[in-house]
All heavy atoms as an XYZ file, in Angstrom:
886
protein
N      10.749      8.127     12.722
C       9.333      8.311     12.477
C       8.895      7.342     11.393
O       9.532      7.191     10.368
C       9.065      9.747     12.064
C       7.628     10.038     11.803
S       7.435     11.796     11.456
C       5.754     11.800     10.994
N       7.790      6.667     11.608
C       7.321      5.639     10.691
C       6.990      6.204      9.333
O       7.315      5.627      8.314
C       6.093      4.913     11.275
C       5.507      3.966     10.266
C       6.484      4.179     12.533
N       6.329      7.347      9.292
C       5.923      7.911      8.017
C       7.097      8.100      7.070
O       7.033      7.735      5.914
N       8.199      8.648      7.579
C       9.363      8.879      6.733
C       9.995      7.567      6.291
O      10.368      7.415      5.147
C      10.387      9.736      7.461
C       9.962     11.175      7.600
C      11.032     11.986      8.292
C      10.575     13.424      8.471
N      11.556     14.219      9.184
N      10.129      6.609      7.210
C      10.751      5.346      6.820
C       9.861      4.594      5.852
O      10.351      3.917      4.952
C      11.059      4.490      8.049
O       9.869      4.077      8.685
N       8.553      4.717      6.008
C       7.644      4.025      5.104
C       7.703      4.643      3.718
O       7.775      3.942      2.717
C       6.216      4.048      5.640
C       5.299      3.284      4.760
C       5.268      1.908      4.826
C       4.518      3.921      3.828
C       4.469      1.191      3.981
C       3.710      3.219      2.980
C       3.685      1.836      3.069
N       7.677      5.973      3.674
C       7.755      6.649      2.385
C       9.074      6.299      1.707
O       9.113      6.030      0.510
C       7.603      8.176      2.549
C       7.938      8.901      1.261
C       6.196      8.514      3.010
N      10.150      6.252      2.476
C      11.445      5.900      1.910
C      11.417      4.496      1.334
O      12.049      4.219      0.319
C      12.531      6.021      2.974
N      10.679      3.601      1.970
C      10.580      2.227      1.478
C       9.804      2.166      0.173
O      10.015      1.267     -0.635
C       9.925      1.337      2.531
N       8.872      3.106     -0.045
C       8.077      3.100     -1.266
C       8.789      3.739     -2.449
O       8.456      3.492     -3.595
C       6.754      3.836     -1.038
C       5.756      3.160     -0.129
C       4.524      4.036      0.048
C       5.348      1.805     -0.670
N       9.757      4.577     -2.153
C      10.447      5.302     -3.212
C      11.562      4.428     -3.785
O      12.356      3.866     -3.065
C      11.051      6.620     -2.678
C      11.860      7.320     -3.745
C       9.934      7.517     -2.175
N      11.580      4.291     -5.079
C      12.614      3.491     -5.740
C      13.584      4.432     -6.451
O      13.170      5.309     -7.183
C      11.993      2.537     -6.753
S      10.934      1.308     -6.016
N      14.866      4.218     -6.235
C      15.877      5.005     -6.932
C      16.365      4.193     -8.118
O      16.679      3.032     -7.994
C      17.027      5.317     -5.982
N      16.399      4.832     -9.260
C      16.831      4.147    -10.471
C      18.127      4.794    -10.956
O      18.170      5.989    -11.203
C      15.755      4.239    -11.572
C      16.235      3.570    -12.843
C      14.460      3.629    -11.088
N      19.172      3.997    -11.067
C      20.455      4.506    -11.560
C      20.595      4.128    -13.027
O      20.526      2.962    -13.379
C      21.592      3.910    -10.743
N      20.771      5.114    -13.857
C      20.911      4.866    -15.292
C      22.397      4.847    -15.637
O      22.956      5.820    -16.132
C      20.173      5.937    -16.097
C      18.665      5.992    -15.870
C      18.073      7.174    -16.610
C      18.025      4.696    -16.346
N      23.039      3.736    -15.364
C      24.466      3.596    -15.599
C      24.688      3.275    -17.076
O      24.163      2.303    -17.595
C      25.052      2.488    -14.707
C      26.531      2.306    -14.981
C      24.792      2.802    -13.254
N      25.449      4.115    -17.718
C      25.785      3.881    -19.118
C      24.638      4.146    -20.080
O      24.694      3.741    -21.224
N      23.581      4.816    -19.649
C      22.444      5.089    -20.526
C      22.824      6.159    -21.541
O      23.577      7.084    -21.255
C      21.241      5.537    -19.709
N      22.295      6.005    -22.726
C      22.552      6.991    -23.778
C      21.845      8.298    -23.428
O      20.779      8.282    -22.812
C      22.036      6.453    -25.119
N      22.425      9.432    -23.816
C      21.756     10.709    -23.537
C      20.435     10.803    -24.301
O      20.270     10.200    -25.350
C      22.749     11.754    -24.025
C      23.772     11.038    -24.820
C      23.700      9.588    -24.482
N      19.501     11.554    -23.734
C      18.197     11.723    -24.369
C      18.320     12.529    -25.653
O      19.063     13.502    -25.721
C      17.244     12.446    -23.416
C      16.843     11.693    -22.161
C      16.005     12.598    -21.271
C      16.064     10.443    -22.510
N      17.577     12.132    -26.665
C      17.517     12.875    -27.918
C      16.435     13.937    -27.764
O      15.257     13.672    -27.895
C      17.191     11.940    -29.083
C      17.111     12.683    -30.409
O      17.417     13.900    -30.454
O      16.732     12.038    -31.401
N      16.837     15.155    -27.467
C      15.888     16.223    -27.199
C      15.336     16.834    -28.487
O      14.454     17.675    -28.447
C      16.524     17.291    -26.328
C      16.920     16.719    -24.975
C      17.188     17.817    -23.993
N      17.706     17.283    -22.750
C      16.960     16.861    -21.747
N      15.661     16.905    -21.837
N      17.511     16.406    -20.642
N      15.823     16.416    -29.639
C      15.332     16.970    -30.897
C      14.066     16.263    -31.364
O      13.363     16.761    -32.227
C      16.413     16.855    -31.977
O      16.674     15.482    -32.245
N      13.777     15.096    -30.805
C      12.585     14.350    -31.222
C      11.329     15.054    -30.736
O      11.309     15.661    -29.667
C      12.637     12.932    -30.663
N      10.279     14.978    -31.528
C       9.006     15.603    -31.163
C       8.315     14.760    -30.095
O       8.208     13.543    -30.222
C       8.110     15.713    -32.392
C       6.806     16.420    -32.100
C       5.935     16.535    -33.339
O       6.472     16.567    -34.451
O       4.716     16.585    -33.168
N       7.872     15.411    -29.063
C       7.162     14.712    -27.991
C       5.688     14.623    -28.335
O       5.067     15.610    -28.705
C       7.353     15.431    -26.659
C       8.781     15.507    -26.151
C       8.833     16.313    -24.864
C       9.344     14.117    -25.932
N       5.131     13.459    -28.189
C       3.720     13.234    -28.468
C       3.005     13.037    -27.133
O       3.376     12.162    -26.357
C       3.527     11.981    -29.358
C       2.061     11.732    -29.623
C       4.309     12.130    -30.647
N       1.990     13.870    -26.842
C       1.292     13.706    -25.561
C       0.541     12.373    -25.513
O      -0.035     11.921    -26.491
C       0.329     14.893    -25.511
C       0.248     15.408    -26.894
C       1.471     14.958    -27.632
N       0.594     11.762    -24.362
C      -0.112     10.497    -24.141
C      -1.311     10.792    -23.254
O      -1.160     11.381    -22.183
C       0.804      9.474    -23.457
C       2.009      9.186    -24.353
C       0.046      8.192    -23.131
C       3.069      8.346    -23.709
N      -2.511     10.404    -23.687
C      -3.677     10.667    -22.846
C      -3.577      9.894    -21.530
O      -3.188      8.730    -21.513
C      -4.855     10.179    -23.689
C      -4.279      9.357    -24.781
C      -2.834      9.715    -24.918
N      -3.914     10.559    -20.464
C      -3.855      9.952    -19.135
C      -5.245      9.976    -18.535
O      -5.938     10.993    -18.604
C      -2.881     10.728    -18.225
C      -2.857     10.135    -16.829
C      -1.495     10.734    -18.825
N      -5.659      8.867    -17.984
C      -6.945      8.825    -17.304
C      -6.735      8.285    -15.902
O      -5.870      7.443    -15.683
C      -7.951      7.967    -18.068
C      -7.589      6.520    -18.175
C      -8.672      5.740    -18.932
N      -8.265      4.382    -19.139
C      -8.425      3.406    -18.256
N      -8.996      3.638    -17.113
N      -8.010      2.184    -18.520
N      -7.504      8.779    -14.943
C      -7.359      8.277    -13.579
C      -7.752      6.807    -13.511
O      -8.622      6.343    -14.232
C      -8.316      9.137    -12.759
C      -9.059      9.988    -13.710
C      -8.503      9.800    -15.079
N      -7.093      6.095    -12.622
C      -7.366      4.665    -12.444
C      -7.847      4.424    -11.025
O      -7.218      4.868    -10.070
C      -6.096      3.827    -12.713
C      -6.345      2.364    -12.435
C      -5.628      4.026    -14.136
N      -8.970      3.762    -10.902
C      -9.457      3.344     -9.600
C      -8.815      1.996     -9.310
O      -9.180      0.993     -9.898
C     -10.987      3.231     -9.612
C     -11.543      2.772     -8.285
O     -10.812      2.331     -7.401
N     -12.847      2.880     -8.141
N      -7.821      1.979     -8.400
C      -7.075      0.754     -8.140
C      -7.967     -0.387     -7.668
O      -7.759     -1.534     -8.026
C      -5.984      1.013     -7.097
C      -4.849      1.906     -7.556
C      -3.884      2.152     -6.412
C      -4.132      1.323     -8.740
N      -8.974     -0.081     -6.873
C      -9.840     -1.129     -6.350
C     -10.673     -1.762     -7.447
O     -11.036     -2.925     -7.369
C     -10.749     -0.569     -5.255
N     -10.987     -1.012     -8.498
C     -11.841     -1.523     -9.567
C     -11.071     -1.686    -10.870
O     -11.647     -1.730    -11.931
C     -13.016     -0.580     -9.777
N      -9.754     -1.769    -10.789
C      -8.945     -1.864    -12.003
C      -9.072     -3.240    -12.641
O      -9.675     -4.156    -12.087
C      -7.476     -1.574    -11.681
O      -6.928     -2.632    -10.935
N      -8.454     -3.371    -13.798
C      -8.509     -4.638    -14.523
C      -7.679     -5.717    -13.840
O      -7.769     -6.878    -14.187
C      -8.015     -4.435    -15.946
N      -6.853     -5.331    -12.864
C      -6.044     -6.308    -12.151
C      -6.976     -7.110    -11.250
O      -7.627     -6.585    -10.365
C      -4.962     -5.605    -11.298
C      -4.162     -6.618    -10.512
C      -4.070     -4.759    -12.177
N      -7.043     -8.406    -11.513
C      -7.970     -9.252    -10.764
C      -7.492     -9.488     -9.341
O      -8.298     -9.606     -8.433
C      -8.154    -10.581    -11.482
N      -6.200     -9.565     -9.153
C      -5.683     -9.851     -7.814
C      -4.305     -9.222     -7.655
O      -3.422     -9.458     -8.455
C      -5.582    -11.363     -7.593
C      -5.083    -11.718     -6.229
N      -5.898    -11.705     -5.126
C      -3.859    -12.065     -5.795
C      -5.177    -12.048     -4.065
N      -3.947    -12.270     -4.446
N      -4.174     -8.422     -6.619
C      -2.884     -7.821     -6.299
C      -2.470     -8.266     -4.923
O      -3.312     -8.553     -4.073
C      -2.960     -6.290     -6.295
C      -3.183     -5.669     -7.623
C      -3.209     -4.141     -7.528
N      -4.185     -3.703     -6.550
C      -3.980     -2.749     -5.637
N      -2.840     -2.131     -5.562
N      -4.929     -2.404     -4.798
N      -1.182     -8.284     -4.679
C      -0.652     -8.497     -3.343
C       0.043     -7.209     -2.956
O       0.959     -6.748     -3.645
C       0.336     -9.678     -3.294
C      -0.395    -10.967     -3.657
C       0.996     -9.763     -1.926
C       0.509    -12.172     -3.792
N      -0.428     -6.597     -1.877
C       0.169     -5.369     -1.365
C       0.888     -5.732     -0.084
O       0.266     -6.182      0.878
C      -0.913     -4.294     -1.092
C      -0.273     -3.043     -0.515
C      -1.690     -3.982     -2.358
N       2.199     -5.591     -0.078
C       3.004     -5.947      1.093
C       3.633     -4.697      1.678
O       4.213     -3.884      0.959
C       4.082     -6.952      0.707
N       3.500     -4.547      3.002
C       4.019     -3.374      3.705
C       4.678     -3.844      4.992
O       4.175     -4.742      5.663
C       2.873     -2.389      4.040
C       3.375     -1.223      4.866
C       2.215     -1.893      2.771
N       5.773     -3.240      5.331
C       6.454     -3.555      6.581
C       6.608     -2.332      7.453
O       6.400     -1.204      7.008
N       6.943     -2.568      8.689
C       7.304     -1.501      9.629
C       6.197     -0.484      9.878
O       6.416      0.716      9.822
C       8.579     -0.789      9.162
C       9.744     -1.743      9.021
O       9.931     -2.563      9.928
O      10.450     -1.679      8.005
N       5.020     -0.948     10.180
C       3.914     -0.050     10.525
C       4.142      0.571     11.900
O       3.788      1.711     12.145
C       2.564     -0.787     10.433
C       2.291     -1.133      8.959
C       1.433      0.041     11.026
C       1.096     -2.005      8.720
N       4.754     -0.166     12.794
C       5.162      0.337     14.109
C       4.060      1.081     14.866
O       4.276      2.162     15.401
C       6.387      1.244     13.996
C       7.628      0.559     13.553
N       8.251     -0.418     14.294
C       8.363      0.683     12.419
C       9.313     -0.849     13.657
N       9.402     -0.203     12.503
N       2.868      0.530     14.878
C       1.742      1.088     15.632
C       1.299      2.475     15.158
O       0.609      3.176     15.880
C       2.047      1.148     17.135
O       2.337     -0.123     17.640
N       1.679      2.878     13.968
C       1.283      4.178     13.438
C       0.006      3.996     12.612
O       0.045      3.793     11.399
C       2.396      4.767     12.583
C       2.146      6.211     12.170
O       0.977      6.657     12.214
O       3.121      6.885     11.805
N      -1.128      4.070     13.295
C      -2.410      3.790     12.640
C      -2.715      4.805     11.544
O      -3.272      4.452     10.512
C      -3.567      3.679     13.667
C      -3.960      5.032     14.223
C      -4.768      2.972     13.066
N      -2.325      6.047     11.723
C      -2.587      7.072     10.715
C      -1.846      6.753      9.415
O      -2.427      6.806      8.328
C      -2.177      8.452     11.247
C      -2.505      9.584     10.321
C      -2.134     10.928     10.952
C      -2.415     12.060      9.984
N      -2.030     13.356     10.534
N      -0.578      6.407      9.513
C       0.197      6.050      8.323
C      -0.332      4.766      7.700
O      -0.419      4.649      6.476
C       1.672      5.892      8.675
N      -0.726      3.815      8.537
C      -1.262      2.540      8.047
C      -2.541      2.766      7.244
O      -2.700      2.232      6.142
C      -1.513      1.611      9.225
S      -2.162      0.009      8.764
N      -3.445      3.565      7.775
C      -4.695      3.879      7.076
C      -4.382      4.600      5.768
O      -4.983      4.318      4.732
C      -5.636      4.711      7.977
C      -6.760      5.341      7.184
C      -6.192      3.838      9.097
N      -3.424      5.505      5.790
C      -3.039      6.216      4.580
C      -2.533      5.280      3.492
O      -2.886      5.419      2.321
N      -1.729      4.313      3.873
C      -1.204      3.343      2.913
C      -2.326      2.480      2.355
O      -2.401      2.226      1.146
C      -0.128      2.457      3.575
C       0.222      1.267      2.704
C       1.108      3.278      3.867
N      -3.216      2.018      3.217
C      -4.331      1.184      2.767
C      -5.243      1.950      1.808
O      -5.723      1.394      0.818
C      -5.124      0.660      3.965
C      -4.387     -0.358      4.835
C      -5.127     -0.578      6.149
C      -4.198     -1.675      4.103
N      -5.464      3.229      2.083
C      -6.267      4.058      1.180
C      -5.541      4.268     -0.138
O      -6.131      4.151     -1.213
C      -6.572      5.418      1.823
C      -7.629      5.367      2.895
C      -7.859      6.754      3.478
C      -8.881      6.724      4.593
N      -9.042      8.058      5.197
N      -4.250      4.591     -0.066
C      -3.456      4.835     -1.262
C      -3.445      3.598     -2.167
O      -3.469      3.718     -3.388
C      -2.027      5.207     -0.866
C      -1.118      5.513     -2.033
S       0.547      6.007     -1.517
C       1.102      4.572     -0.640
N      -3.432      2.429     -1.567
C      -3.417      1.176     -2.331
C      -4.803      0.789     -2.832
O      -4.951     -0.196     -3.544
C      -2.842      0.059     -1.472
N      -5.831      1.557     -2.455
C      -7.187      1.260     -2.890
C      -7.802      0.069     -2.176
O      -8.682     -0.594     -2.707
N      -7.334     -0.205     -0.957
C      -7.843     -1.356     -0.205
C      -8.940     -0.989      0.784
O      -9.747     -1.843      1.140
C      -6.695     -2.052      0.536
C      -5.596     -2.627     -0.362
C      -4.477     -3.217      0.478
C      -6.168     -3.646     -1.327
N      -8.967      0.260      1.246
C     -10.027      0.703      2.158
C     -10.582      2.032      1.680
O      -9.928      2.778      0.952
C      -9.552      0.816      3.635
C      -8.490      1.901      3.798
C      -9.082     -0.525      4.158
C      -8.147      2.203      5.253
N     -11.807      2.332      2.145
C     -12.441      3.599      1.783
C     -12.233      4.627      2.899
O     -11.498      4.381      3.858
C     -13.934      3.381      1.486
C     -14.734      2.866      2.670
O     -14.244      2.923      3.834
O     -15.854      2.391      2.444
N     -12.895      5.746      2.785
C     -12.729      6.825      3.765
C     -13.268      6.469      5.141
O     -12.906      7.099      6.128
C     -13.397      8.103      3.256
O     -14.785      7.890      3.094
N     -14.123      5.457      5.210
C     -14.646      4.999      6.510
C     -13.887      3.782      7.023
O     -14.322      3.116      7.952
C     -16.140      4.688      6.396
C     -16.958      5.926      6.100
C     -18.426      5.628      6.084
C     -19.189      6.919      5.775
N     -20.616      6.703      5.697
N     -12.752      3.503      6.402
C     -11.864      2.413      6.791
C     -12.521      1.039      6.675
O     -12.319      0.161      7.495
C     -11.282      2.652      8.187
C     -10.477      3.934      8.263
C      -9.960      4.263      9.638
O     -10.095      3.449     10.574
O      -9.403      5.364      9.795
N     -13.312      0.871      5.609
C     -13.907     -0.425      5.296
C     -13.210     -0.992      4.064
O     -12.775     -0.251      3.186
C     -15.412     -0.290      5.025
C     -16.170      0.003      6.297
O     -16.047     -0.702      7.289
N     -16.940      1.073      6.291
N     -13.128     -2.307      3.990
C     -12.440     -3.001      2.898
C     -13.154     -2.765      1.568
O     -14.343     -3.018      1.444
C     -12.384     -4.493      3.192
C     -11.624     -5.281      2.170
C     -12.152     -5.991      1.146
C     -10.208     -5.441      2.087
N     -11.137     -6.581      0.422
C      -9.946     -6.266      0.972
C      -9.134     -4.967      2.837
C      -8.648     -6.633      0.607
C      -7.853     -5.335      2.463
C      -7.620     -6.156      1.366
N     -12.423     -2.270      0.583
C     -12.933     -2.138     -0.782
C     -11.968     -2.811     -1.755
O     -12.070     -2.640     -2.959
C     -13.156     -0.663     -1.183
C     -11.860      0.140     -1.089
C     -14.278     -0.042     -0.368
C     -11.929      1.515     -1.723
N     -11.041     -3.597     -1.228
C      -9.978     -4.193     -2.023
C     -10.359     -5.444     -2.780
O      -9.518     -6.028     -3.452
N     -11.633     -5.862     -2.667
C     -12.058     -7.046     -3.403
C     -11.215     -8.258     -3.077
O     -11.002     -8.578     -1.914
N     -10.694     -8.911     -4.119
C      -9.935    -10.150     -3.935
C      -8.449     -9.915     -3.684
O      -7.669    -10.866     -3.665
C     -10.081    -11.052     -5.179
O      -9.564    -10.355     -6.313
C     -11.524    -11.445     -5.414
N      -8.055     -8.680     -3.471
C      -6.645     -8.383     -3.217
C      -6.205     -8.910     -1.865
O      -7.018     -9.161     -0.979
C      -6.395     -6.879     -3.306
C      -6.602     -6.364     -4.711
O      -6.141     -6.962     -5.658
N      -7.319     -5.265     -4.836
N      -4.894     -9.058     -1.720
C      -4.304     -9.525     -0.469
C      -3.403     -8.436      0.087
O      -2.590     -7.866     -0.642
C      -3.468    -10.799     -0.707
O      -4.332    -11.827     -1.184
C      -2.793    -11.270      0.568
N      -3.545     -8.163      1.378
C      -2.658     -7.235      2.073
C      -1.804     -8.047      3.031
O      -2.328     -8.840      3.815
C      -3.443     -6.176      2.857
C      -2.548     -5.289      3.673
C      -1.894     -4.220      3.086
C      -2.335     -5.539      5.016
C      -1.041     -3.413      3.824
C      -1.490     -4.737      5.769
C      -0.849     -3.671      5.169
N      -0.497     -7.844      2.972
C       0.417     -8.546      3.867
C       1.242     -7.521      4.633
O       1.909     -6.677      4.035
C       1.372     -9.479      3.100
C       0.584    -10.494      2.272
C       2.335    -10.182      4.057
C       1.438    -11.336      1.348
N       1.176     -7.598      5.950
C       2.072     -6.826      6.798
C       3.268     -7.729      7.067
O       3.123     -8.795      7.659
C       1.374     -6.445      8.101
O       2.323     -5.955      9.017
N       4.447     -7.313      6.609
C       5.612     -8.191      6.647
C       6.377     -8.163      7.960
O       7.432     -8.765      8.077
C       6.580     -7.855      5.497
O       7.041     -6.511      5.668
C       5.910     -8.037      4.152
N       5.874     -7.497      8.946
C       6.527     -7.493     10.253
C       6.503     -6.123     10.889
O       6.210     -5.120     10.249
N       6.799     -6.113     12.175
C       6.812     -4.883     12.966
C       5.498     -4.115     12.844
O       5.478     -2.902     12.662
C       7.995     -3.992     12.591
C       9.331     -4.584     13.031
O       9.312     -5.502     13.873
O      10.368     -4.131     12.550
N       4.398     -4.844     12.967
C       3.076     -4.224     12.938
C       2.932     -3.263     14.117
O       2.434     -2.155     13.965
C       1.990     -5.314     12.995
C       0.547     -4.861     12.892
C       0.290     -4.223     11.537
C      -0.379     -6.046     13.088
N       3.354     -3.696     15.272
C       3.324     -2.851     16.469
C       4.679     -2.965     17.166
O       5.410     -3.906     16.959
C       2.202     -3.272     17.443
C       0.843     -3.117     16.792
C       2.378     -4.695     17.921
N       5.003     -1.978     17.954
C       6.140     -2.047     18.865
C       6.686     -0.701     19.292
O       7.275     -0.580     20.324
C       7.287     -2.925     18.344
C       8.094     -2.313     17.219
O       7.663     -1.310     16.660
O       9.156     -2.860     16.902
N       6.476      0.339     18.528
C       7.078      1.622     18.880
C       6.057      2.716     19.152
O       6.254      3.528     20.028
C       7.996      2.103     17.764
C       9.201      1.238     17.575
C      10.086      1.821     16.520
N      11.168      0.899     16.229
C      12.032      1.060     15.266
N      11.957      2.112     14.491
N      12.988      0.194     15.063
N       5.025      2.775     18.362
C       4.068      3.874     18.447
C       3.070      3.707     19.570
O       3.040      2.718     20.293
N       2.205      4.697     19.696
C       1.220      4.711     20.782
C      -0.143      4.179     20.353
O      -1.054      4.124     21.169
C       1.065      6.139     21.307
O       0.622      6.982     20.256
N      -0.289      3.777     19.088
C      -1.594      3.342     18.587
C      -1.696      1.831     18.397
O      -2.371      1.345     17.493
C      -1.901      4.038     17.257
C      -2.075      5.535     17.403
O      -2.584      5.960     18.464
O      -1.713      6.267     16.478
N      -1.043      1.065     19.259
C      -1.028     -0.388     19.135
C      -2.432     -0.969     19.093
O      -2.762     -1.759     18.199
C      -0.231     -1.020     20.297
O       1.125     -0.575     20.196
C      -0.275     -2.526     20.245
N      -3.279     -0.590     20.032
C      -4.640     -1.138     20.105
C      -5.438     -0.738     18.867
O      -6.167     -1.549     18.297
C      -5.362     -0.676     21.396
C      -4.591     -1.139     22.635
C      -6.796     -1.176     21.422
C      -4.402     -2.640     22.746
N      -5.285      0.501     18.413
C      -6.002      0.969     17.226
C      -5.593      0.179     15.983
O      -6.433     -0.155     15.150
C      -5.768      2.462     17.013
N      -4.316     -0.147     15.856
C      -3.842     -0.933     14.710
C      -4.440     -2.333     14.764
O      -4.935     -2.850     13.764
C      -2.297     -0.978     14.659
C      -1.813     -2.007     13.649
C      -1.732      0.388     14.333
N      -4.397     -2.961     15.935
C      -4.992     -4.294     16.084
C      -6.488     -4.274     15.768
O      -7.001     -5.146     15.072
C      -4.777     -4.852     17.492
C      -3.396     -5.424     17.733
C      -2.736     -5.179     18.926
C      -2.762     -6.223     16.790
C      -1.478     -5.712     19.173
C      -1.513     -6.764     17.022
C      -0.876     -6.501     18.213
O       0.363     -7.044     18.449
N      -7.192     -3.260     16.269
C      -8.639     -3.166     16.014
C      -8.932     -2.963     14.532
O      -9.895     -3.511     14.000
C      -9.260     -2.033     16.838
C      -9.428     -2.386     18.297
C     -10.124     -1.264     19.059
C     -10.368     -1.667     20.491
N     -11.086     -0.641     21.240
N      -8.106     -2.163     13.859
C      -8.300     -1.936     12.430
C      -8.225     -3.261     11.668
O      -9.101     -3.568     10.867
C      -7.245     -0.961     11.901
C      -7.263     -0.722     10.385
C      -8.559     -0.040      9.951
C      -6.047      0.106      9.975
N      -7.203     -4.053     11.947
C      -7.062     -5.316     11.223
C      -8.094     -6.349     11.658
O      -8.523     -7.172     10.842
C      -5.636     -5.847     11.337
C      -4.686     -5.074     10.461
C      -3.722     -4.248     11.013
C      -4.780     -5.137      9.086
C      -2.872     -3.519     10.214
C      -3.933     -4.411      8.264
C      -2.975     -3.599      8.836
N      -8.551     -6.304     12.906
C      -9.649     -7.187     13.333
C     -10.926     -6.854     12.573
O     -11.712     -7.736     12.237
C      -9.901     -7.054     14.839
C      -8.912     -7.814     15.679
C      -9.231     -7.685     17.161
O      -9.610     -6.618     17.648
N      -9.076     -8.779     17.891
N     -11.136     -5.584     12.295
C     -12.311     -5.145     11.536
C     -12.188     -5.526     10.063
O     -13.143     -6.008      9.453
C     -12.453     -3.622     11.679
C     -13.517     -2.997     10.802
C     -13.477     -1.472     10.917
C     -14.346     -0.820      9.877
N     -14.269      0.646      9.934
N     -11.000     -5.305      9.482
C     -10.811     -5.509      8.055
C     -10.705     -6.979      7.646
O     -11.116     -7.340      6.546
C      -9.565     -4.758      7.572
C      -9.651     -3.246      7.607
C      -8.306     -2.631      7.233
C     -10.746     -2.751      6.672
N     -10.157     -7.824      8.518
C      -9.922     -9.225      8.151
C     -11.196     -9.935      7.684
O     -11.208    -10.529      6.595
C      -9.257     -9.970      9.310
C      -8.749    -11.351      8.921
C      -7.884    -11.982      9.996
N      -6.555    -11.346      9.994
C      -6.122    -10.501     10.918
N      -6.861    -10.177     11.945
N      -4.910     -9.989     10.835
N     -12.323     -9.882      8.427
C     -13.536    -10.548      7.939
C     -14.147     -9.859      6.718
O     -14.741    -10.519      5.867
C     -14.487    -10.514      9.132
C     -13.967     -9.471     10.049
C     -12.502     -9.380      9.794
N     -13.999     -8.541      6.615
C     -14.509     -7.827      5.435
C     -13.757     -8.281      4.182
O     -14.362     -8.524      3.130
C     -14.360     -6.312      5.607
C     -15.245     -5.709      6.661
C     -15.010     -4.208      6.814
O     -14.192     -3.601      6.129
N     -15.739     -3.595      7.743
N     -12.443     -8.391      4.298
C     -11.636     -8.837      3.159
C     -12.004    -10.271      2.778
O     -12.189    -10.575      1.593
C     -10.148     -8.745      3.494
N     -12.139    -11.131      3.763
C     -12.481    -12.535      3.497
C     -13.838    -12.650      2.806
O     -14.001    -13.442      1.873
C     -12.465    -13.331      4.797
N     -14.792    -11.847      3.224
C     -16.133    -11.888      2.625
C     -16.098    -11.456      1.159
O     -16.917    -11.898      0.356
C     -17.095    -10.994      3.412
N     -15.122    -10.621      0.802
C     -14.996    -10.143     -0.580
C     -14.065    -11.023     -1.408
O     -13.833    -10.749     -2.575
C     -14.483     -8.698     -0.581
N     -13.500    -12.049     -0.780
C     -12.562    -12.924     -1.484
C     -11.119    -12.490     -1.357
O     -10.234    -13.053     -1.990
N     -10.877    -11.480     -0.535
C      -9.515    -11.003     -0.301
C      -8.950    -11.604      0.969
O      -9.545    -12.495      1.576
N      -7.814    -11.094      1.377
C      -7.172    -11.646      2.571
C      -6.250    -10.611      3.190
O      -5.627     -9.815      2.495
C      -6.371    -12.887      2.189
C      -5.794    -13.626      3.361
C      -5.120    -14.938      2.949
O      -4.853    -15.131      1.742
O      -4.857    -15.736      3.844
N      -6.166    -10.664      4.524
C      -5.206     -9.855      5.257
C      -4.328    -10.812      6.032
O      -4.820    -11.661      6.770
C      -5.899     -8.863      6.212
C      -6.617     -7.809      5.387
C      -4.892     -8.237      7.158
C      -7.299     -6.745      6.182
N      -3.020    -10.668      5.847
C      -2.048    -11.536      6.517
C      -1.111    -10.644      7.297
O      -0.479     -9.748      6.735
C      -1.267    -12.371      5.490
C      -2.202    -13.228      4.668
C      -0.192    -13.203      6.189
C      -1.552    -13.894      3.469
N      -1.010    -10.869      8.592
C      -0.066    -10.134      9.430
C       1.026    -11.099      9.887
O       0.767    -11.990     10.685
C      -0.764     -9.510     10.639
C      -1.827     -8.508     10.250
O      -2.995     -8.697     10.505
N      -1.427     -7.445      9.610
N       2.226    -10.919      9.364
C       3.359    -11.760      9.749
C       3.982    -11.204     11.009
O       3.965     -9.994     11.244
C       4.396    -11.808      8.630
C       3.909    -12.344      7.288
C       5.021    -12.246      6.241
C       3.414    -13.767      7.415
N       4.572    -12.067     11.799
C       5.228    -11.650     13.024
C       6.721    -11.493     12.778
O       7.350    -12.352     12.159
C       5.004    -12.670     14.138
C       3.543    -12.929     14.498
C       3.457    -14.050     15.520
C       2.889    -11.670     15.029
N       7.296    -10.412     13.292
C       8.738    -10.222     13.197
C       9.233    -10.015     11.787
O       8.482     -9.694     10.890
N      10.536    -10.199     11.646
C      11.176    -10.073     10.326
C      12.172    -11.171     10.153
O      12.861    -11.565     10.987
C      11.882     -8.737     10.199
C      10.931     -7.624      9.954
C      11.748     -6.414      9.548
C      10.813     -5.267      9.348
N      11.432     -4.096      8.908
């Protein structure tokens, strides 16, 4: 299933080999946290690269939204950011045409905003 393999690709495992144990006696100081709008963040240009979409338009839309590149109506809000599909855009799922149509719609919107959508073939 694409969703599971995609989520697995996003999750990073960090091995702390030889790390010193935590000093639990130190006082913890809370750090203020504020929500960040990725599309309007201070980052002038990001490259978001995703592979193995496999015709799963629902997962693809979810990733684009999570990255702050599209809105709830599936329109480009990513500004000057670049989205790269690194391969296997279609081939397994049943939403091949929907995936192609989504990127046909988004490509000119991204270009008009100074962004770019790149779909690479294969791997």
